[in-house]
C-alpha positions as CSV (number, residue, x, y, z in Angstrom):
1,X,90.2,72.4,-263.0
2,X,87.3,74.4,-264.7
3,X,84.9,72.5,-266.5
4,X,85.1,73.2,-270.0
5,X,83.3,76.4,-271.0
6,X,82.0,76.2,-274.9
7,X,80.5,78.9,-277.0
8,X,78.6,78.3,-279.8
9,X,78.3,80.6,-282.6
10,X,75.6,78.7,-284.5
11,X,72.5,80.9,-286.0
12,X,69.8,80.9,-283.6
13,X,66.1,80.3,-284.7
14,X,64.1,83.7,-284.3
15,X,61.4,82.0,-282.2
16,X,60.6,78.7,-280.5
17,X,57.7,77.0,-280.8
18,X,56.0,75.2,-277.8
19,X,55.9,71.8,-279.8
20,X,59.9,72.0,-280.3
21,X,60.5,72.5,-276.6
22,X,58.0,69.8,-275.6
23,X,59.6,67.3,-277.9
24,X,63.2,68.3,-276.5
25,X,62.1,68.0,-273.2
26,X,60.6,64.5,-273.7
27,X,63.8,63.2,-275.0
28,X,66.2,64.6,-272.5
29,X,64.5,64.2,-269.4
30,X,61.3,62.2,-270.0
31,X,59.5,63.4,-267.1
32,X,56.2,65.5,-266.9
33,X,54.5,68.2,-264.9
34,X,50.8,68.5,-263.8
35,X,49.2,71.6,-263.0
36,X,45.3,72.3,-262.3
37,X,44.2,75.8,-262.5
38,X,47.6,77.2,-262.6
39,X,48.4,75.6,-259.4
40,X,51.1,72.9,-259.0
41,X,49.8,69.7,-258.0
42,X,53.4,67.9,-258.3
43,X,56.1,67.2,-260.8
44,X,56.4,63.4,-261.3
45,X,59.3,61.3,-262.7
46,X,60.2,57.8,-262.5
47,X,61.7,56.6,-259.2
48,X,64.3,54.9,-261.3
49,X,65.4,57.8,-263.2
50,X,69.2,57.8,-263.6
51,X,71.5,60.4,-262.6
52,X,73.5,61.7,-265.6
53,X,77.2,61.2,-265.7
54,X,77.8,64.9,-266.2
55,X,75.4,68.2,-266.5
56,X,75.4,70.7,-269.3
57,X,74.6,74.1,-267.9
58,X,73.4,76.9,-269.8
59,X,74.6,80.2,-268.8
60,X,73.1,83.5,-270.5
61,X,73.7,86.9,-270.3
62,X,73.9,90.4,-271.6
63,X,77.6,89.8,-272.7
64,X,76.9,92.6,-275.6
65,X,74.4,95.8,-276.0
66,X,73.9,98.7,-273.6
67,X,74.1,96.7,-270.5
68,X,77.2,94.5,-271.0
69,X,78.9,96.0,-267.9
70,X,75.8,93.9,-266.0
71,X,76.7,90.6,-268.2
72,X,80.5,90.8,-267.7
73,X,80.1,91.3,-263.7
74,X,77.7,88.4,-263.7
75,X,80.4,86.5,-265.4
76,X,83.0,87.4,-263.2
77,X,80.8,85.9,-260.5
78,X,80.1,82.9,-262.1
79,X,83.7,82.3,-263.0
80,X,84.6,82.6,-259.3
81,X,81.9,80.2,-258.4
82,X,83.5,77.8,-260.7
83,X,86.9,78.4,-259.0
84,X,85.3,77.7,-255.7
85,X,83.3,74.7,-257.0
86,X,86.5,73.0,-258.2
87,X,85.0,71.8,-261.6
88,X,82.1,70.0,-260.1
89,X,78.1,70.7,-259.5
90,X,77.1,69.0,-256.6
91,X,79.6,66.4,-257.1
92,X,78.7,65.8,-260.6
93,X,81.2,66.8,-263.5
94,X,79.5,69.7,-265.7
95,X,80.2,71.7,-268.8
96,X,78.9,75.3,-269.4
97,X,77.3,76.4,-272.5
98,X,77.1,80.3,-272.9
99,X,74.6,82.6,-274.7
100,X,74.6,86.3,-275.1
101,X,71.1,87.9,-274.2
102,X,72.2,91.4,-275.6
103,X,69.4,93.1,-272.9
104,X,66.9,92.3,-275.6
105,X,64.3,90.1,-275.6
106,X,64.2,88.9,-279.2
107,X,68.0,87.8,-278.8
108,X,67.0,86.2,-275.5
109,X,64.4,84.1,-277.0
110,X,66.9,83.2,-280.0
111,X,69.4,82.0,-277.8
112,X,67.4,80.1,-275.7
113,X,66.1,78.3,-278.4
114,X,69.8,77.4,-279.4
115,X,70.6,76.4,-275.7
116,X,67.6,74.1,-275.3
117,X,67.1,72.8,-278.8
118,X,70.5,72.5,-280.2
119,X,73.2,72.3,-277.2
120,X,70.4,70.4,-275.2
121,X,71.3,72.0,-271.5
122,X,70.0,70.2,-268.6
123,X,69.9,73.6,-266.2
124,X,69.9,77.2,-267.3
125,X,71.1,80.0,-265.3
126,X,71.7,84.0,-265.9
127,X,69.9,86.6,-267.5
128,X,70.7,90.1,-266.9
129,X,67.2,92.2,-267.2
130,X,63.9,92.1,-266.4
131,X,62.7,92.6,-270.3
132,X,64.7,89.4,-270.9
133,X,63.0,87.5,-267.9
134,X,59.5,88.2,-269.4
135,X,60.6,87.0,-272.7
136,X,62.3,83.9,-271.4
137,X,59.7,82.8,-268.9
138,X,57.6,80.8,-271.8
139,X,60.2,78.8,-273.7
140,X,61.9,77.9,-270.5
141,X,58.6,76.4,-269.1
142,X,57.3,75.1,-272.0
143,X,60.9,73.1,-272.3
144,X,60.2,72.1,-268.7
145,X,63.8,73.2,-267.8
146,X,64.6,75.0,-264.2
147,X,66.1,78.1,-264.5
148,X,67.9,80.0,-261.8
149,X,67.6,84.0,-262.3
150,X,70.8,85.7,-261.4
151,X,69.2,89.7,-261.8
152,X,65.9,91.3,-261.4
153,X,62.5,90.0,-260.9
154,X,59.4,91.8,-262.9
155,X,56.1,91.5,-260.7
156,X,54.5,89.6,-263.4
157,X,56.4,86.9,-262.7
158,X,56.4,86.9,-259.2
159,X,52.5,87.2,-259.2
160,X,50.1,85.9,-261.8
161,X,53.0,84.3,-264.3
162,X,54.8,82.7,-261.6
163,X,56.3,79.4,-262.9
164,X,57.5,76.2,-260.9
165,X,60.4,76.4,-263.3
166,X,61.6,79.8,-262.5
167,X,63.8,80.2,-259.2
168,X,64.8,84.0,-258.7
169,X,67.8,84.0,-256.6
170,X,68.6,88.0,-257.2
171,X,65.5,90.2,-255.8
172,X,61.6,91.3,-257.0
173,X,62.3,94.7,-258.7
174,X,60.2,96.3,-256.1
175,X,61.9,94.6,-253.0
176,X,65.2,96.2,-254.1
177,X,63.8,99.7,-254.1
178,X,61.8,99.0,-250.8
179,X,62.3,101.9,-248.2
180,X,63.7,104.3,-250.5
181,X,60.6,106.8,-250.5
182,X,60.2,106.8,-246.6
183,X,64.2,107.1,-246.6
184,X,64.0,110.2,-249.0
185,X,61.4,111.8,-247.0
186,X,63.3,111.4,-243.5
187,X,66.3,113.0,-245.6
188,X,64.2,116.0,-246.1
189,X,63.3,115.5,-249.8
190,X,60.1,117.6,-250.5
191,X,60.0,117.7,-254.3
192,X,60.9,114.5,-255.9
193,X,61.7,113.7,-259.3
194,X,61.6,110.5,-260.7
195,X,63.4,109.1,-263.6
196,X,64.3,105.8,-265.5
197,X,65.1,103.4,-268.2
198,X,62.0,102.8,-270.1
199,X,61.5,99.1,-269.4
200,X,59.8,96.6,-267.0
201,X,62.6,97.5,-264.5
202,X,62.8,101.1,-264.8
203,X,58.8,101.4,-264.2
204,X,58.8,99.0,-261.4
205,X,62.0,100.6,-259.5
206,X,60.6,104.1,-259.9
207,X,57.2,103.4,-258.6
208,X,58.6,101.2,-255.8
209,X,60.5,104.8,-254.8
210,X,57.3,106.6,-254.9
211,X,55.9,104.1,-251.7
212,X,56.3,105.5,-248.4
213,X,57.4,109.2,-250.1
214,X,55.4,111.8,-248.7
215,X,56.2,114.7,-250.5
216,X,55.3,115.7,-254.1
217,X,56.4,113.9,-257.0
218,X,57.0,116.8,-259.4
219,X,57.8,114.3,-262.6
220,X,57.9,110.7,-263.5
221,X,60.0,110.4,-266.6
222,X,61.2,107.5,-268.8
223,X,64.4,107.4,-271.3
224,X,64.8,104.8,-274.1
225,X,67.4,102.1,-272.9
226,X,70.5,103.1,-275.1
227,X,70.2,106.8,-274.4
228,X,73.4,108.2,-272.9
229,X,73.0,111.8,-273.4
230,X,71.0,113.4,-270.6
231,X,71.4,116.9,-271.2
232,X,67.9,117.9,-271.9
233,X,66.7,115.3,-269.0
234,X,69.1,117.4,-266.7
235,X,67.7,120.7,-267.9
236,X,64.1,119.6,-267.1
237,X,65.4,118.8,-263.4
238,X,66.8,122.0,-263.0
239,X,63.6,123.5,-264.0
240,X,61.4,121.4,-262.0
241,X,62.4,122.6,-258.7
242,X,63.0,119.0,-257.4
243,X,65.3,118.7,-254.2
244,X,65.6,115.2,-254.9
245,X,66.0,112.9,-257.7
246,X,65.4,108.7,-257.7
247,X,67.2,107.7,-261.1
248,X,67.5,104.1,-262.3
249,X,70.4,103.9,-264.8
250,X,72.3,100.5,-265.0
251,X,75.5,100.2,-267.0
252,X,76.9,102.5,-269.4
253,X,73.8,104.9,-269.1
254,X,74.5,105.0,-265.4
255,X,77.9,105.9,-265.9
256,X,77.0,108.8,-268.4
257,X,74.0,110.0,-266.3
258,X,76.1,110.6,-263.1
259,X,79.4,112.3,-265.2
260,X,76.8,114.7,-266.8
261,X,74.7,115.5,-263.3
262,X,78.4,116.5,-262.1
263,X,79.0,118.4,-265.2
264,X,75.9,120.2,-264.8
265,X,76.9,121.2,-261.1
266,X,74.1,119.6,-259.4
267,X,76.2,117.3,-257.4
268,X,75.7,118.1,-253.9
269,X,72.8,121.0,-254.7
270,X,70.1,118.2,-255.5
271,X,70.0,115.0,-253.7
272,X,70.8,111.9,-255.9
273,X,69.0,108.7,-255.2
274,X,68.7,105.4,-256.7
275,X,69.4,101.5,-256.4
276,X,72.6,99.8,-256.7
277,X,72.1,99.8,-260.9
278,X,73.0,103.6,-260.7
279,X,76.3,103.1,-258.7
280,X,78.5,100.5,-257.3
281,X,81.8,99.0,-258.0
282,X,81.4,97.9,-261.8
283,X,81.3,101.7,-262.6
284,X,83.3,103.2,-259.7
285,X,86.4,103.7,-261.7
286,X,84.4,105.5,-264.7
287,X,81.9,107.5,-262.5
288,X,85.1,108.5,-260.1
289,X,84.6,111.0,-257.4
290,X,81.3,112.2,-259.1
291,X,79.6,109.3,-257.5
292,X,80.5,110.3,-253.8
293,X,77.6,110.5,-251.9
294,X,74.8,108.8,-253.7
295,X,72.7,107.1,-251.8
296,X,71.7,103.6,-253.2
297,X,69.5,100.7,-252.0
298,X,70.7,97.2,-252.1
299,X,70.4,93.6,-251.2
300,X,74.0,92.8,-251.6
301,X,77.2,94.8,-251.3
302,X,80.8,94.0,-250.3
303,X,81.0,95.1,-247.0
304,X,78.3,92.7,-245.6
305,X,79.7,90.6,-243.1
306,X,79.7,87.0,-242.9
307,X,82.1,83.8,-243.5
308,X,80.9,83.4,-246.8
309,X,81.0,86.9,-248.2
310,X,84.3,87.2,-246.6
311,X,85.8,84.6,-248.6
312,X,84.1,85.6,-251.8
313,X,85.0,89.2,-251.4
314,X,88.7,88.5,-250.7
315,X,89.0,86.2,-253.8
316,X,87.1,88.5,-255.7
317,X,89.4,91.1,-255.1
318,X,92.5,88.8,-255.7
319,X,91.4,87.9,-259.2
320,X,89.8,91.1,-260.3
321,X,91.5,93.7,-258.5
322,X,88.2,95.7,-256.7
323,X,85.4,95.1,-255.0
324,X,82.5,92.9,-256.4
325,X,79.3,94.3,-257.5
326,X,75.9,92.9,-256.6
327,X,75.8,91.3,-260.1
328,X,78.7,89.4,-259.2
329,X,77.5,88.3,-255.7
330,X,73.9,87.4,-257.3
331,X,75.6,85.4,-259.9
332,X,77.6,83.4,-257.2
333,X,74.9,83.0,-254.9
334,X,72.9,81.2,-258.1
335,X,75.9,78.7,-258.7
336,X,75.9,78.0,-254.8
337,X,72.1,77.3,-254.9
338,X,72.2,75.1,-258.1
339,X,75.5,73.1,-256.4
340,X,73.4,72.8,-253.2
341,X,70.3,71.3,-255.1
342,X,72.4,69.1,-257.3
343,X,74.2,67.7,-254.4
344,X,70.7,67.1,-252.2
345,X,69.5,64.8,-255.0
346,X,72.8,63.4,-255.2
347,X,72.9,64.5,-258.8
348,X,69.6,63.1,-260.1
349,X,68.3,66.1,-261.4
350,X,66.1,63.9,-263.8
351,X,63.9,63.5,-260.7
352,X,62.5,67.1,-261.1
353,X,59.9,66.6,-258.4
354,X,63.2,66.0,-256.2
355,X,65.3,68.8,-257.7
356,X,62.7,71.5,-257.2
357,X,62.2,70.3,-253.9
358,X,66.1,70.9,-253.3
359,X,66.4,74.3,-254.9
360,X,63.3,75.4,-252.9
361,X,65.3,74.4,-249.8
362,X,67.8,77.1,-250.6
363,X,70.1,75.0,-248.2
364,X,73.5,77.2,-249.2
365,X,75.4,79.9,-247.2
366,X,74.4,83.2,-249.1
367,X,76.9,86.1,-249.6
368,X,74.1,88.1,-248.5
369,X,73.2,86.4,-245.1
370,X,69.7,85.6,-245.0
371,X,68.1,84.2,-247.7
372,X,65.2,81.7,-248.3
373,X,62.5,81.3,-251.0
374,X,58.9,82.5,-250.7
375,X,56.0,80.3,-251.8
376,X,56.6,82.0,-255.4
377,X,59.9,81.1,-255.4
378,X,61.2,84.7,-255.2
379,X,63.5,85.7,-252.3
380,X,62.8,86.6,-248.8
381,X,66.0,88.9,-247.7
382,X,67.3,91.9,-246.7
383,X,67.3,95.3,-247.9
384,X,69.7,98.2,-247.2
385,X,70.4,101.7,-247.5
386,X,74.1,102.4,-248.9
387,X,75.9,105.2,-249.6
388,X,78.7,105.7,-252.1
389,X,82.1,106.7,-249.8
390,X,85.7,107.3,-250.3
391,X,88.3,105.0,-248.0
392,X,91.7,106.3,-246.8
393,X,93.4,105.1,-249.9
394,X,91.0,106.7,-252.2
395,X,88.9,103.7,-253.5
396,X,85.3,103.8,-253.3
397,X,82.8,101.6,-251.5
398,X,79.3,101.2,-250.5
399,X,79.0,102.1,-246.7
400,X,75.8,100.9,-245.1
401,X,73.3,103.7,-243.3
402,X,70.5,101.7,-242.5
403,X,68.3,98.5,-243.1
404,X,65.4,99.2,-244.8
405,X,63.5,95.8,-244.9
406,X,65.0,92.6,-242.9
407,X,63.8,89.3,-244.1
408,X,61.1,90.9,-246.0
409,X,59.2,89.0,-248.7
410,X,58.0,90.8,-252.0
411,X,54.0,92.1,-252.2
412,X,53.2,89.9,-255.2
413,X,53.3,86.3,-253.5
414,X,49.7,86.2,-253.3
415,X,49.1,86.6,-256.7
416,X,51.2,83.4,-257.5
417,X,49.0,80.3,-257.9
418,X,52.1,77.8,-256.7
419,X,51.9,76.4,-253.1
């Protein structure tokens, strides 16, 4: 049996005050955190703190808006985790309360206000975009609730604004695109056109794509998040003389870009590169054969061969009729991380020092294979180069080309004051 999933439709406050968060925290967890000069000295709680009879888990993702494709796939991975966990989290019954972040920072803060103040969740997980994460970190930290991120990792939250309450179970943005610059040079690209969505992830992924590239960057352009008409941008690419393009466009804009790229006759004439945001199983059906040949970096893809991932992929295909995308795999891992940590503290999540230590242990079997947390609570993991290919039955899949980084940390941990 699944735990009850309850979606609230109550109106959320437009902003959340630190005082309200602190009041909620003192009533629900009766615990405190001690910090000095930004360094975590300890998270203390009374030894006799009683484990809750059940856990209220807040799940928040972009279920509507231009990146709803991302949120919907996260929900699929989340739901499959619920199936595999059999209705308990670390052996404790739990209830899910959902929120819609809409890939919008304002909506994110409003939904967090509801989940924390009204629905009184014990743990938070989810979020779909980097701009949501940047907006979310203060209310989450003020409320002293542990949050496990399912997608994205802005540089600032891996470095100067790292938080003991935030565990990134997905990737730091630059980490996901690591090695693509060198790969594009090796593939023969001499003139590179960089473009992406105009928000944190778009800037960080395109900057990461420049690292290791030895040719000329002819342009570095950004487009609004909702934009789906790329005719003018594609014309500029054609006129630039670029022989390679790195384009960061998740969700509906990514579908539109790849289709219009093909319609402009550039497929096969100018090499197209990205990370898994541009082309993977969530959009394969919509992109069709126009996606063939696109090279993307990934930290998770369905063909990774280990026992946990084989089971996950098999059951995902049985339930949803296709390969899981990275958003589903990382959501699944996030739930397994939380499950392992709750189990390690025997359900007593109110002992925050012990629960934080259990999360940092990351004592779960990841669908990605090797996984552990760095001192900034960002992943140390593998990054791969993959290519969209076609199986004999005509279905599309991501075929591994190489390993671009092995057991690699992000580059911002030294800027984080946590130890």
